[in-house]
MIKOLBA-173199 format. One line per field, with one value per residue: residue in one letter; chain; y, x negated, z of N, C-alpha, C in turn. Coordinates in pm, whole numbers, plus 50000, padded with zeros to 5 digits. Atoms other than C-alpha are relative to their C-alpha. Example, Ala and Ser with C-alpha at 12.3 -4.5 7.8 and 13.67 -1.06 7.14 Angstrom:
REM MIKOLBA-173199
r A S
c A A
nY 49881 49881
nX 49911 50082
nZ 50000 49994
caY 49550 49894
caX 48770 48633
caZ 50780 50714
cY 50120 50109
cX 49910 50077
cZ 50000 50073
***
This chain:
REM MIKOLBA-173199
r X X X X X X X X X X X X X X X X X X X X X X X X X X X X X X X X X X X X X X X X X X X X X X X X X X X X X X X X X X X X X X X X X X X X X X X X X X X X X X X X X X X X X X X X X X X X X X X X X X X X X X X X X X X X X X X X X X X X X X X X X X X X X X X X X X X X X X X X X X X X X X X X X X X X X X X X X X X X X X X X X X X X X X X X X X X X X X X X X X X X
c A A A A A A A A A A A A A A A A A A A A A A A A A A A A A A A A A A A A A A A A A A A A A A A A A A A A A A A A A A A A A A A A A A A A A A A A A A A A A A A A A A A A A A A A A A A A A A A A A A A A A A A A A A A A A A A A A A A A A A A A A A A A A A A A A A A A A A A A A A A A A A A A A A A A A A A A A A A A A A A A A A A A A A A A A A A A A A A A A A A A
nY 50101 50057 50155 50067 50069 49943 49980 50116 49918 50192 49931 50138 50134 49984 49968 49991 49912 50021 50169 49979 50126 50082 50055 50050 50132 50022 49942 50124 50125 49977 49940 50100 49965 49842 49874 49942 49928 49811 49913 50022 50070 50130 50050 49912 50127 49956 49900 49897 49994 49936 49851 49883 49981 49862 49853 49925 49920 49886 49930 49942 49932 49929 49908 49954 50000 50155 50019 50116 50068 50172 50032 50084 49998 49876 50100 50070 49928 50016 49960 50052 49955 49846 49835 49875 49846 49943 49870 49958 50094 49948 49985 49929 49838 49960 50058 50187 50103 50159 50105 50149 50055 50137 50084 50083 50114 50036 49833 49928 50003 49957 49918 49973 49934 49852 49926 50022 49927 49876 49952 49978 49836 49924 49942 49865 49837 49943 49979 49927 50085 49963 50116 50116 50039 50119 49998 50107 50072 50074 50132 50067 49953 50018 49880 49910 49973 49931 49840 49919 50009 49939 49908 49903 49979 49994 49849 50016 50155 49981 50087 49908 50009 50178 50040 50135 49922 50025 49946 49917 49974 49888 49960 49905 50034 49842 49950 50053 49966 50057 50094 49993
nX 50013 49890 49939 50114 50080 50099 50055 50092 50115 50119 50122 50013 50003 49841 49876 49855 49867 49878 49928 49855 49932 50087 50068 49951 50021 50151 50008 49936 50071 50143 49992 50056 50006 50057 49965 49915 50066 50045 49896 49865 49953 49914 49970 49897 49897 49936 49966 50105 50097 49921 49994 50122 50025 50005 50039 50142 49986 49901 50076 50073 49875 49961 50116 49974 50082 50021 50032 50035 50068 49984 50103 50030 50074 49992 49972 49935 49885 49963 50007 50056 49968 49878 50070 49931 50009 49862 50000 49917 50028 50048 50170 50056 50043 49942 50106 50065 49928 50078 49996 50005 50043 50021 50022 49943 50123 50085 50093 50080 50154 50038 50006 49863 49917 50105 49935 49855 49969 50079 49886 49836 50049 49966 49843 49928 50024 49919 49835 50002 50027 50196 50003 49947 50026 49988 49950 50036 50013 50140 50064 49972 50189 50004 49927 50086 50118 49953 50048 50114 50043 49893 50051 49912 50048 49910 50016 49956 49935 49872 49848 49875 49855 49897 50082 50098 50162 50027 50179 50007 50124 50001 50056 49961 49938 49989 49861 50001 49891 49967 50037 49857
nZ 49977 49954 50099 49944 50053 50037 49989 49999 49963 50051 50004 50121 49937 49927 50058 49880 50044 49876 50071 50045 49960 50021 49924 49820 49978 50007 49898 49944 49998 49934 49846 49921 49914 50026 50038 49895 49893 50000 49992 50024 49876 49982 50162 50088 50072 50095 49996 49986 50120 50104 49957 49952 50133 50064 49954 50061 50159 50017 49997 50146 50079 49900 49992 49877 49896 49972 50149 49951 50103 50017 50052 50052 50053 50138 50152 49954 49941 49895 49905 49898 49853 50093 49900 50007 49976 49943 50010 49929 49834 49846 50002 50130 50033 50145 50060 49964 50098 49953 50047 49944 50089 49991 50106 49961 49978 50140 50083 49886 49962 50149 50011 50124 49913 50018 50139 49998 49950 50058 50120 49937 49986 50117 50009 49865 50009 50083 49935 49888 49882 50003 49944 49909 49879 49972 49867 49948 49852 49989 50056 50150 50062 50149 50017 49983 50128 50115 50033 50053 50231 50086 49960 49903 49882 49927 49979 49849 49937 49923 50015 50058 49958 49962 49916 50006 49983 50185 50018 50160 50100 50081 50100 50069 50154 50085 50037 50095 50079 50040 50139 50112
caY 27457 27361 26986 26753 26572 26836 26842 26582 26664 26387 26441 26105 25870 25948 26058 26255 26334 26300 25969 25887 25555 25352 25352 25243 24864 24966 25166 24901 24638 24888 25002 24838 24828 25157 25374 25303 25373 25723 25837 25703 25507 25223 25012 25188 25039 25027 25270 25496 25545 25569 25878 26031 26004 26187 26449 26485 26524 26783 26949 26989 27094 27360 27471 27404 27364 26958 26902 26496 26335 25930 25854 25705 25544 25780 25434 25302 25407 25226 25341 25313 25546 25931 26261 26543 26908 27097 27477 27499 27263 27396 27548 27689 28044 28227 28113 27738 27423 27080 26799 26426 26143 25736 25480 25153 24834 24725 25089 25175 25223 25334 25709 25748 25939 26199 26279 26294 26511 26767 26744 26814 27164 27280 27266 27444 27735 27768 27785 28077 27868 28009 27726 27381 27200 26880 26728 26403 26177 26130 25783 25776 25770 25679 25999 26223 26102 26206 26562 26571 26433 26646 26923 27015 27153 27054 27335 27221 26958 27054 26921 26982 27071 26675 26624 26414 26526 26584 26723 26993 27046 27310 27438 27776 27752 28010 28236 28045 28212 28037 27736 27877
caX 63417 63725 63728 63532 63413 63198 62985 62696 62361 62049 61692 61660 61624 61911 62245 62522 62861 63199 63354 63629 63918 63655 63428 63614 63513 63146 63172 63332 63116 62829 62896 62700 62614 62379 62627 62900 62677 62555 62836 63179 63163 63394 63445 63638 63960 64058 64326 64054 63816 64108 64228 63889 63785 64066 64059 63711 63849 64124 63843 63624 63979 64018 63630 63695 63461 63399 63174 63144 62868 62900 62503 62377 62122 62067 62078 62335 62719 62713 62778 62469 62557 62722 62576 62805 62764 62994 63059 63238 63105 63101 62794 62682 62563 62715 62531 62414 62557 62510 62463 62479 62394 62385 62264 62405 62145 61996 61893 61678 61355 61343 61344 61689 61826 61521 61583 61970 61930 61650 61981 62251 62053 61974 62349 62419 62157 62389 62686 62519 62401 62033 62031 62051 62091 62065 62201 62006 62057 61749 61738 61773 61398 61510 61740 61470 61208 61458 61497 61142 61028 61309 61087 61346 61195 61284 61458 61598 61773 62121 62451 62731 63050 63191 62912 62689 62265 62152 61783 61846 61598 61643 61562 61559 61693 61588 61838 61912 62263 62549 62556 62920
caZ 76708 76797 76575 76799 76506 76437 76718 76649 76800 76703 76784 76500 76774 77005 76880 77117 77020 77216 77302 77198 77222 77027 77295 77593 77572 77532 77845 78017 77933 78040 78344 78655 78988 78934 78765 78992 79283 79179 79000 79038 79363 79220 78898 78672 78501 78155 78223 78389 78101 77857 78042 78142 77728 77634 77875 77738 77396 77513 77657 77361 77188 77435 77448 77838 78164 78058 77742 77770 77469 77394 77375 77127 76897 76571 76320 76519 76676 76945 77260 77500 77789 77796 77950 78073 78066 78342 78327 78636 78973 79290 79384 79038 78977 78686 78404 78540 78371 78551 78407 78477 78308 78274 78048 78043 78167 77836 77736 78043 78085 77694 77736 77544 77867 77845 77488 77536 77814 77610 77345 77567 77707 77362 77321 77687 77578 77248 77438 77645 77939 78096 78348 78404 78671 78792 79078 79227 79566 79691 79690 79313 79184 78847 78797 78940 78701 78403 78504 78569 78201 78097 78224 78534 78871 79188 79330 79679 79898 80003 80137 79892 79963 79942 80174 79987 80003 79663 79553 79263 78972 78769 78399 78262 77925 77617 77509 77168 77063 76999 76692 76519
cY 49918 49854 49942 49928 50074 50019 49861 50005 49883 50089 49871 49841 49967 50107 50061 50075 49932 49855 50003 49851 49871 49951 49947 49850 49991 50057 49943 49876 50049 50035 49853 49977 50154 50124 50017 50058 50161 50050 49979 49956 49931 49952 50064 49877 50045 50124 50133 50092 50013 50172 50121 50056 50093 50140 50054 50019 50108 50129 50088 50037 50139 50115 50013 49975 49839 50001 49878 49941 49841 50016 49896 49973 50072 49909 49930 50078 49932 50092 49921 50068 50142 50060 50112 50135 50048 50140 50042 49917 50110 49975 50074 50112 50002 49944 49882 49939 49874 49892 49852 49896 49813 49939 49895 49884 50007 50093 50055 49966 50054 50156 50089 50133 50126 50078 50046 50171 50198 50017 50130 50175 50046 50055 50069 50156 50038 50041 50109 49981 50038 49899 49865 49937 49838 49939 49831 49959 49983 49895 49935 50041 50018 50126 50076 50002 50056 50106 50029 50000 50070 50170 50136 50082 49959 50130 50019 49899 50061 49909 50063 49991 49855 49968 49891 50089 49975 50110 50076 50021 50079 50029 50141 49953 50121 50023 49967 50069 49868 49941 50019 49898
cX 50083 50052 49869 49923 49898 49863 49917 49860 49914 49829 49894 49933 50094 50063 50137 50135 50096 50035 50127 50078 49923 49914 50005 49952 49841 49980 50061 49908 49839 49983 49942 49988 49955 50107 50112 49993 50003 50068 50116 50005 50091 50017 50126 50110 49988 50072 49948 49929 50081 50032 49911 49985 50148 50070 49889 50058 50107 49879 49904 50123 50004 49890 49984 49879 49858 49923 49925 49897 50000 49811 50017 49852 50027 50042 50114 50154 50042 49937 49873 49990 50077 49917 50130 49940 50185 49982 50009 49989 49959 49866 49911 50029 50053 49886 49922 50117 49905 49990 49937 50012 50026 50009 50051 49877 49901 49911 49911 49926 49934 49976 50084 50030 49943 50069 50151 50008 49895 50117 50117 49925 49930 50144 50007 49922 50073 50089 49957 49958 49802 49956 50081 49990 50025 49968 49965 49980 49893 49968 50029 49910 50037 50036 49914 49900 50067 50000 49839 49916 50074 49913 50100 49864 50063 49993 49989 50058 50106 50104 50073 50124 50108 49891 49903 49842 50003 49875 50118 49878 50121 49918 50026 49989 49977 50108 50007 50109 50081 49967 50119 50085
cZ 50056 49977 50078 49892 49908 50096 49970 50025 49993 50005 49825 50066 50076 49905 50123 49944 50085 49982 49988 50009 49947 50053 50123 50023 50011 50110 50094 49999 50034 50126 50148 50131 50026 50005 50100 50136 50003 49938 49993 50115 49997 49858 49960 49898 49864 49979 50037 49886 49914 50009 50028 49802 49960 50074 49973 49882 49988 50091 49908 49928 50049 50050 50149 50054 49968 49873 50033 49840 50057 50010 49924 49905 49874 49870 50014 50044 50100 50166 50119 50146 49968 50139 49978 50023 50055 50028 50157 50199 50067 50043 49904 50034 49867 49950 50016 49955 50087 49905 50039 49895 50050 49866 50053 50037 49868 49936 50075 49959 49843 49986 49955 50095 50009 49896 50006 50126 49941 49893 50092 50051 49872 49958 50065 49968 49861 50024 50133 50172 50044 50099 50070 50142 50010 50104 50041 50156 50023 50016 49871 49894 49853 49953 50049 49939 49867 50031 50019 49865 49954 50020 50120 50108 50107 50055 50189 50021 50094 50028 49940 50088 50062 50062 49960 49995 49871 49969 49839 49948 49903 49874 49943 49852 49929 49949 49863 49912 50001 49856 49898 50024
***
């Protein structure tokens, strides 16, 4: 699966596919105070997003430890958010992968990110991940609600290596084998 174009997951409502250069404007337009607060810490520049999306493509082509997906409506190509799957974050045990996500303001409250989490969990399981982890700042109840709606269970509250306090939500994934 070295060709990024081969990766397209959908449940009929939400579709996930790797972000590309055509998604930069949509991402910059969708970024808001909540996304900055919970994920990046500062507003992104065009150059930063272009660099990040190039890195995402490189990670896909080399089967690296980051698999980033743009979240789209299944019947439209417009980017409405994104979701990352990381196999190599600090604190993860062998067989675990971290999931982080954001949805742009106009699309929140419709269950789209919960659908995206479920899709990325199926993908993670096909890549041999035994347990998915969602790390949530305790002051971010919306993200914690997504984790719970997606079937994750609160495991612990810890201070991460970077000093941030996070609640860890875990979900055991079925062993479904590689997708090919």
